[in-house]
DRENTORKOL-3810 file (N, C-alpha, C; in nm, 4 decimals):
REM DRENTORKOL-3810
@n.u->9.0248; n.v->15.3393; n.w->11.3231; ca.u->8.9773; ca.v->15.2420; ca.w->11.4188; c.u->9.0042; c.v->15.2911; c.w->11.5592
@n.u->8.9322; n.v->15.2339; n.w->11.6531; ca.u->8.9516; ca.v->15.2726; ca.w->11.7920; c.u->9.0783; c.v->15.2086; c.w->11.8470
@n.u->9.1151; n.v->15.2500; n.w->11.9674; ca.u->9.2366; ca.v->15.2012; ca.w->12.0311; c.u->9.2320; c.v->15.0495; c.w->12.0490
@n.u->9.3415; n.v->14.9860; n.w->12.0222; ca.u->9.3529; ca.v->14.8412; ca.w->12.0342; c.u->9.3979; c.v->14.8039; c.w->12.1736
@n.u->9.3357; n.v->14.7012; n.w->12.2303; ca.u->9.3764; ca.v->14.6472; ca.w->12.3597; c.u->9.4151; c.v->14.5016; c.w->12.3372
@n.u->9.5358; n.v->14.4677; n.w->12.3760; ca.u->9.5829; ca.v->14.3295; ca.w->12.3638; c.u->9.5869; c.v->14.2706; c.w->12.5039
@n.u->9.5104; n.v->14.1654; n.w->12.5237; ca.u->9.5009; ca.v->14.1020; ca.w->12.6552; c.u->9.6142; c.v->14.0035; c.w->12.6786
@n.u->9.6630; n.v->13.9996; n.w->12.8008; ca.u->9.7542; ca.v->13.8927; ca.w->12.8408; c.u->9.6686; c.v->13.7795; c.w->12.8974
@n.u->9.7295; n.v->13.6649; n.w->12.9197; ca.u->9.6550; ca.v->13.5509; ca.w->12.9741; c.u->9.5945; c.v->13.5805; c.w->13.1107
@n.u->9.6592; n.v->13.6687; n.w->13.1885; ca.u->9.6150; ca.v->13.6950; ca.w->13.3248; c.u->9.5155; c.v->13.8112; c.w->13.3352
@n.u->9.5004; n.v->13.8923; n.w->13.2295; ca.u->9.4027; ca.v->14.0019; ca.w->13.2329; c.u->9.2628; c.v->13.9445; c.w->13.2484
@n.u->9.1739; n.v->14.0224; n.w->13.3075; ca.u->9.0381; ca.v->13.9756; ca.w->13.3332; c.u->8.9389; c.v->14.0589; c.w->13.2525
@n.u->8.8432; n.v->13.9906; n.w->13.1914; ca.u->8.7379; ca.v->14.0533; ca.w->13.1122; c.u->8.6048; c.v->14.0251; c.w->13.1797
@n.u->8.5231; n.v->14.1282; n.w->13.1935; ca.u->8.3897; ca.v->14.1137; ca.w->13.2496; c.u->8.2887; c.v->14.1483; c.w->13.1408
@n.u->8.1857; n.v->14.0657; n.w->13.1252; ca.u->8.0838; ca.v->14.0889; ca.w->13.0235; c.u->7.9461; c.v->14.0886; c.w->13.0882
@n.u->7.8573; n.v->14.1711; n.w->13.0337; ca.u->7.7190; ca.v->14.1716; ca.w->13.0808; c.u->7.6563; c.v->14.0356; c.w->13.0526
@n.u->7.5688; n.v->13.9934; n.w->13.1389; ca.u->7.5072; ca.v->13.8606; ca.w->13.1270; c.u->7.4384; c.v->13.8416; c.w->12.9915
@n.u->7.3687; n.v->13.9448; n.w->12.9426; ca.u->7.2951; ca.v->13.9302; ca.w->12.8165; c.u->7.3858; c.v->13.9289; c.w->12.6935
@n.u->7.5121; n.v->13.9662; n.w->12.7087; ca.u->7.6054; ca.v->13.9656; ca.w->12.5969; c.u->7.7112; c.v->13.8569; c.w->12.6104
@n.u->7.7024; n.v->13.7767; n.w->12.7139; ca.u->7.8052; ca.v->13.6800; ca.w->12.7466; c.u->7.7830; c.v->13.5477; c.w->12.6741
@n.u->7.8859; n.v->13.4980; n.w->12.6084; ca.u->7.8782; ca.v->13.3678; ca.w->12.5407; c.u->7.9475; c.v->13.2583; c.w->12.6212
@n.u->7.9987; n.v->13.2928; n.w->12.7372; ca.u->8.0661; ca.v->13.1966; ca.w->12.8243; c.u->7.9787; c.v->13.1708; c.w->12.9467
@n.u->8.0161; n.v->13.0722; n.w->13.0241; ca.u->7.9375; ca.v->13.0377; ca.w->13.1425; c.u->7.9652; c.v->13.1309; c.w->13.2604
@n.u->8.0771; n.v->13.1994; n.w->13.2605; ca.u->8.1137; ca.v->13.2873; ca.w->13.3716; c.u->8.1015; c.v->13.4332; c.w->13.3276
@n.u->8.0732; n.v->13.5213; n.w->13.4223; ca.u->8.0626; ca.v->13.6631; ca.w->13.3871; c.u->8.1994; c.v->13.7296; c.w->13.3776
@n.u->8.3006; n.v->13.6699; n.w->13.4388; ca.u->8.4378; ca.v->13.7181; ca.w->13.4237; c.u->8.5263; c.v->13.6024; c.w->13.3791
@n.u->8.6221; n.v->13.6348; n.w->13.2938; ca.u->8.7148; ca.v->13.5350; ca.w->13.2407; c.u->8.8533; c.v->13.5964; c.w->13.2326
@n.u->8.9547; n.v->13.5142; n.w->13.2497; ca.u->9.0901; ca.v->13.5616; ca.w->13.2227; c.u->9.1075; c.v->13.5658; c.w->13.0707
@n.u->9.2099; n.v->13.6359; n.w->13.0251; ca.u->9.2385; ca.v->13.6388; ca.w->12.8821; c.u->9.2569; c.v->13.4991; c.w->12.8263
@n.u->9.3244; n.v->13.4144; n.w->12.9020; ca.u->9.3457; ca.v->13.2759; ca.w->12.8582; c.u->9.2136; c.v->13.2004; c.w->12.8466
@n.u->9.1266; n.v->13.2129; n.w->12.9460; ca.u->8.9964; ca.v->13.1455; ca.w->12.9423; c.u->8.9105; c.v->13.1971; c.w->12.8272
@n.u->8.9173; n.v->13.3268; n.w->12.8032; ca.u->8.8407; ca.v->13.3857; ca.w->12.6934; c.u->8.8859; c.v->13.3282; c.w->12.5601
@n.u->9.0174; n.v->13.3216; n.w->12.5375; ca.u->9.0686; ca.v->13.2696; ca.w->12.4113; c.u->9.0369; c.v->13.1216; c.w->12.3938
@n.u->9.0408; n.v->13.0439; n.w->12.5024; ca.u->9.0032; ca.v->12.9022; ca.w->12.4941; c.u->8.8563; c.v->12.8885; c.w->12.4577
@n.u->8.7715; n.v->12.9731; n.w->12.5157; ca.u->8.6284; ca.v->12.9697; ca.w->12.4873; c.u->8.6020; c.v->13.0061; c.w->12.3419
@n.u->8.6687; n.v->13.1102; n.w->12.2933; ca.u->8.6527; ca.v->13.1516; ca.w->12.1534; c.u->8.6997; c.v->13.0398; c.w->12.0605
@n.u->8.8142; n.v->12.9787; n.w->12.0898; ca.u->8.8651; ca.v->12.8699; ca.w->12.0062; c.u->8.7666; c.v->12.7541; c.w->12.0022
@n.u->8.7093; n.v->12.7188; n.w->12.1164; ca.u->8.6117; ca.v->12.6096; ca.w->12.1206; c.u->8.4861; c.v->12.6437; c.w->12.0406
@n.u->8.4387; n.v->12.7676; n.w->12.0520; ca.u->8.3210; ca.v->12.8093; ca.w->11.9749; c.u->8.3487; c.v->12.8062; c.w->11.8250
@n.u->8.4650; n.v->12.8562; n.w->11.7853; ca.u->8.5011; ca.v->12.8553; ca.w->11.6435; c.u->8.5086; c.v->12.7121; c.w->11.5935
@n.u->8.5697; n.v->12.6231; n.w->11.6699; ca.u->8.5827; ca.v->12.4828; ca.w->11.6308; c.u->8.4466; c.v->12.4155; c.w->11.6192
@n.u->8.3570; n.v->12.4413; n.w->11.7157; ca.u->8.2255; ca.v->12.3766; ca.w->11.7174; c.u->8.1334; c.v->12.4285; c.w->11.6072
@n.u->8.1466; n.v->12.5553; n.w->11.5716; ca.u->8.0508; ca.v->12.6186; ca.w->11.4812; c.u->8.1006; c.v->12.6345; c.w->11.3377
@n.u->8.2194; n.v->12.5844; n.w->11.3079; ca.u->8.2731; ca.v->12.5974; ca.w->11.1727; c.u->8.3237; c.v->12.4626; c.w->11.1238
@n.u->8.3722; n.v->12.4623; n.w->11.0025; ca.u->8.4305; ca.v->12.3409; ca.w->10.9457; c.u->8.5812; c.v->12.3357; c.w->10.9660
@n.u->8.6349; n.v->12.4293; n.w->11.0453; ca.u->8.7789; ca.v->12.4307; ca.w->11.0705; c.u->8.8189; c.v->12.3137; c.w->11.1595
@n.u->8.9386; n.v->12.2648; n.w->11.1364; ca.u->8.9953; ca.v->12.1639; ca.w->11.2250; c.u->9.0280; c.v->12.2308; c.w->11.3582
@n.u->9.0428; n.v->12.1510; n.w->11.4639; ca.u->9.0657; ca.v->12.2071; ca.w->11.5975; c.u->9.1903; c.v->12.2961; c.w->11.6026
@n.u->9.3014; n.v->12.2524; n.w->11.5422; ca.u->9.4228; ca.v->12.3346; ca.w->11.5461; c.u->9.4055; c.v->12.4639; c.w->11.4669
@n.u->9.3287; n.v->12.4601; n.w->11.3581; ca.u->9.3008; ca.v->12.5816; ca.w->11.2811; c.u->9.2134; c.v->12.6776; c.w->11.3619
@n.u->9.1160; n.v->12.6228; n.w->11.4338; ca.u->9.0277; ca.v->12.7058; ca.w->11.5165; c.u->9.1074; c.v->12.7718; c.w->11.6291
@n.u->9.1985; n.v->12.6977; n.w->11.6901; ca.u->9.2814; ca.v->12.7558; ca.w->11.7962; c.u->9.3730; c.v->12.8640; c.w->11.7395
@n.u->9.4255; n.v->12.8424; n.w->11.6202; ca.u->9.5072; ca.v->12.9439; ca.w->11.5551; c.u->9.4268; c.v->13.0688; c.w->11.5224
@n.u->9.3017; n.v->13.0507; n.w->11.4783; ca.u->9.2125; ca.v->13.1627; ca.w->11.4490; c.u->9.1913; c.v->13.2444; c.w->11.5756
@n.u->9.1655; n.v->13.1779; n.w->11.6864; ca.u->9.1399; ca.v->13.2473; ca.w->11.8126; c.u->9.2663; c.v->13.3146; c.w->11.8653
@n.u->9.3807; n.v->13.2499; n.w->11.8509; ca.u->9.5050; ca.v->13.3049; ca.w->11.9055; c.u->9.5624; c.v->13.4170; c.w->11.8190
@n.u->9.5550; n.v->13.4015; n.w->11.6874; ca.u->9.6210; ca.v->13.4952; ca.w->11.5971; c.u->9.5257; c.v->13.5913; c.w->11.5283
@n.u->9.3973; n.v->13.5632; n.w->11.5337; ca.u->9.3003; ca.v->13.6476; ca.w->11.4661; c.u->9.2957; c.v->13.6200; c.w->11.3172
@n.u->9.2091; n.v->13.6930; n.w->11.2515; ca.u->9.1908; ca.v->13.6798; ca.w->11.1079; c.u->9.1881; c.v->13.8206; c.w->11.0493
@n.u->9.2646; n.v->13.8418; n.w->10.9444; ca.u->9.2614; ca.v->13.9711; ca.w->10.8776; c.u->9.1232; c.v->13.9941; c.w->10.8192
@n.u->9.0797; n.v->14.1175; n.w->10.8234; ca.u->8.9472; ca.v->14.1505; ca.w->10.7724; c.u->8.9460; c.v->14.2950; c.w->10.7270
@n.u->8.8339; n.v->14.3389; n.w->10.6750; ca.u->8.8104; ca.v->14.4794; ca.w->10.6449; c.u->8.6881; c.v->14.5214; c.w->10.7231
@n.u->8.6906; n.v->14.6446; n.w->10.7735; ca.u->8.5829; ca.v->14.6962; ca.w->10.8571; c.u->8.5267; c.v->14.8217; c.w->10.7912
@n.u->8.3947; n.v->14.8295; n.w->10.7837; ca.u->8.3278; ca.v->14.9489; ca.w->10.7352; c.u->8.2580; c.v->15.0126; c.w->10.8540
@n.u->8.3130; n.v->15.1248; n.w->10.9012; ca.u->8.2621; ca.v->15.1902; ca.w->11.0207; c.u->8.1430; c.v->15.2793; c.w->10.9869
@n.u->8.0488; n.v->15.2901; n.w->11.0796; ca.u->7.9294; ca.v->15.3703; ca.w->11.0562; c.u->7.9612; c.v->15.5181; c.w->11.0425
@n.u->8.0684; n.v->15.5680; n.w->11.1041; ca.u->8.1016; ca.v->15.7099; ca.w->11.0948; c.u->8.1739; c.v->15.7455; c.w->10.9653
@n.u->8.1885; n.v->15.6502; n.w->10.8766; ca.u->8.2492; ca.v->15.6789; ca.w->10.7470; c.u->8.3964; c.v->15.6470; c.w->10.7432
@n.u->8.4611; n.v->15.6925; n.w->10.6355; ca.u->8.6038; ca.v->15.6675; ca.w->10.6197; c.u->8.6339; c.v->15.5512; c.w->10.5277
@n.u->8.5314; n.v->15.4864; n.w->10.4752; ca.u->8.5531; ca.v->15.3741; ca.w->10.3847; c.u->8.6018; c.v->15.2505; c.w->10.4579
@n.u->8.6385; n.v->15.1513; n.w->10.3793; ca.u->8.6879; ca.v->15.0258; ca.w->10.4354; c.u->8.8248; c.v->15.0458; c.w->10.4974
@n.u->8.8444; n.v->14.9875; n.w->10.6158; ca.u->8.9730; ca.v->14.9939; ca.w->10.6847; c.u->9.0167; c.v->14.8521; c.w->10.7164
@n.u->9.1464; n.v->14.8272; n.w->10.7000; ca.u->9.2007; ca.v->14.6958; ca.w->10.7316; c.u->9.2007; c.v->14.6781; c.w->10.8833
@n.u->9.1745; n.v->14.5551; n.w->10.9268; ca.u->9.1736; ca.v->14.5250; ca.w->11.0684; c.u->9.1996; c.v->14.3781; c.w->11.0927
@n.u->9.1806; n.v->14.3384; n.w->11.2155; ca.u->9.1982; ca.v->14.1988; ca.w->11.2550; c.u->9.1028; c.v->14.1699; c.w->11.3674
@n.u->9.0336; n.v->14.0567; n.w->11.3572; ca.u->8.9469; ca.v->14.0143; ca.w->11.4665; c.u->8.9977; c.v->13.8839; c.w->11.5214
END
């Protein structure tokens, strides 16, 4: 997998307008996580506290990369 970046609440993320799921083009790490938690809560059957936990702690997953190497454990 590629290098992992862990954001703090004060770090700032900028996204291209066509790829942005938030109303602002830049967000702090805290704002980004709140937005993700709200989206997860609105679009799934998870309870609000479960959705916030999903956004804050991530979910274990497996990733199949296009360059090969088989399935690799990860977290989103």
